[in-house]
C-alpha positions in Angstrom: 60.8 74.0 40.9 63.9 72.8 39.0 62.8 69.2 39.5 59.3 69.9 38.3 60.6 71.6 35.1 63.0 68.6 34.5 60.2 66.1 35.0 57.8 68.0 32.7 60.5 68.1 30.0 61.2 64.3 30.3 57.5 63.5 30.1 57.0 65.8 27.1 59.9 64.2 25.1 58.7 60.7 26.0 55.1 61.5 24.9 56.2 63.0 21.6 58.4 60.0 20.9 55.6 57.6 21.5 53.2 59.5 19.3 55.7 59.8 16.5 56.5 56.0 16.7 52.8 55.1 16.7 52.1 57.2 13.6 55.0 55.9 11.5 54.8 52.2 12.5 53.5 50.1 9.6 50.4 48.1 10.3 51.1 44.4 9.8 48.5 42.3 8.0 48.3 38.7 8.9 48.5 36.2 6.1 45.4 34.6 7.4 43.3 37.8 7.1 44.4 38.3 3.5 43.5 34.8 2.5 40.1 35.0 4.0 39.3 38.1 2.0 40.3 36.4 -1.2 38.1 33.4 -0.4 35.2 35.7 0.6 35.4 37.6 -2.6 35.0 34.3 -4.5 31.7 33.4 -2.8 28.8 32.9 -5.2 27.5 30.4 -7.7 28.6 29.1 -11.0 27.7 26.6 -13.7 30.3 23.8 -14.0 29.8 20.8 -16.3 26.1 21.5 -16.6 25.5 21.6 -12.8 25.0 24.6 -10.6 27.8 24.8 -8.0 28.0 27.0 -4.9 31.4 28.6 -3.9 31.7 29.4 -0.2 34.9 30.0 1.8 37.0 28.7 -1.1 35.1 25.4 -1.3 32.9 24.3 -4.2 29.8 22.2 -3.6 26.6 21.3 -5.4 24.0 24.0 -5.1 21.0 22.5 -3.3 18.8 25.6 -2.9 18.2 29.0 -4.6 20.6 31.8 -3.6 19.7 35.4 -3.2 22.6 37.8 -3.7 23.3 41.0 -1.8 21.9 43.2 -4.6 18.6 41.2 -4.8 19.6 39.1 -7.8 18.6 35.4 -7.5 20.2 32.2 -8.8 18.1 29.1 -9.1 19.4 25.5 -8.9 18.5 24.9 -12.6 20.9 27.7 -13.7 18.4 30.4 -14.2 19.4 33.8 -12.8 17.1 36.7 -12.3 18.5 40.2 -11.7 16.8 42.6 -9.4 15.4 44.5 -12.4 13.6 41.3 -13.6 16.1 40.4 -16.4 16.4 36.6 -16.7 19.2 34.5 -18.1 20.4 31.0 -18.1 24.0 30.4 -17.0 26.4 28.6 -19.4 29.4 26.5 -18.4 32.1 28.7 -16.7 29.8 31.6 -15.9 29.6 32.9 -12.3 27.5 35.2 -10.2 29.3 36.6 -7.2 27.5 37.4 -4.0 27.3 41.1 -5.0 25.3 40.1 -8.1 28.0 40.8 -10.6 28.3 38.3 -13.5 31.6 37.0 -14.7 33.2 33.9 -16.3 36.0 31.8 -14.8 38.3 32.7 -17.7 37.9 36.4 -16.9 38.7 35.8 -13.3 41.8 33.7 -14.0 43.2 36.2 -16.6 43.6 39.3 -14.5 41.7 38.7 -11.3 39.3 41.5 -12.4 35.7 41.1 -13.4 33.7 43.3 -15.6 31.8 45.3 -13.1 28.1 44.8 -13.3 28.1 44.0 -17.0 27.0 40.7 -18.4 29.6 40.9 -21.2 28.6 39.0 -24.2 26.1 36.8 -22.4 22.8 36.3 -24.2 19.5 36.5 -22.4 
C-alpha cells in the first residue's frame, strides 16, 4: 500500500508539472508563416502606370482577366471596378483593391500599413 501511495504521488506531481509547463510555454511563430500572411494580405489589384496589375503572393503581374473579390466586388482589366452594391468607379494610378473588396492607395499602405476600412476615401465615382 505504501508503494502504491508513493507511485500515485509521483505520477500526480509529474502530471501537474507537465500541464503547467504546457500552459506557460510560449508558442513560437515561424518567420515563414508571418511572411506568408503579409503577402497574402497584399493580394488584389492596382492601377500602376495606367495599367491594371494583379498582386499575388507578393508578386506583381499584368492583369489578364477580370477579378472577383471575396465580398462580390469586381475589377475589370480596363480599370473599372464595380462594388457589390452596383457602385462603379475607374481606378487611378496608385489605387488598389484588396481581395476583401476594400479600396486603398499605395501611399496609405506605405505610411502606416493601415488602410481605410471599406471607405473609398476621396476617390470620385
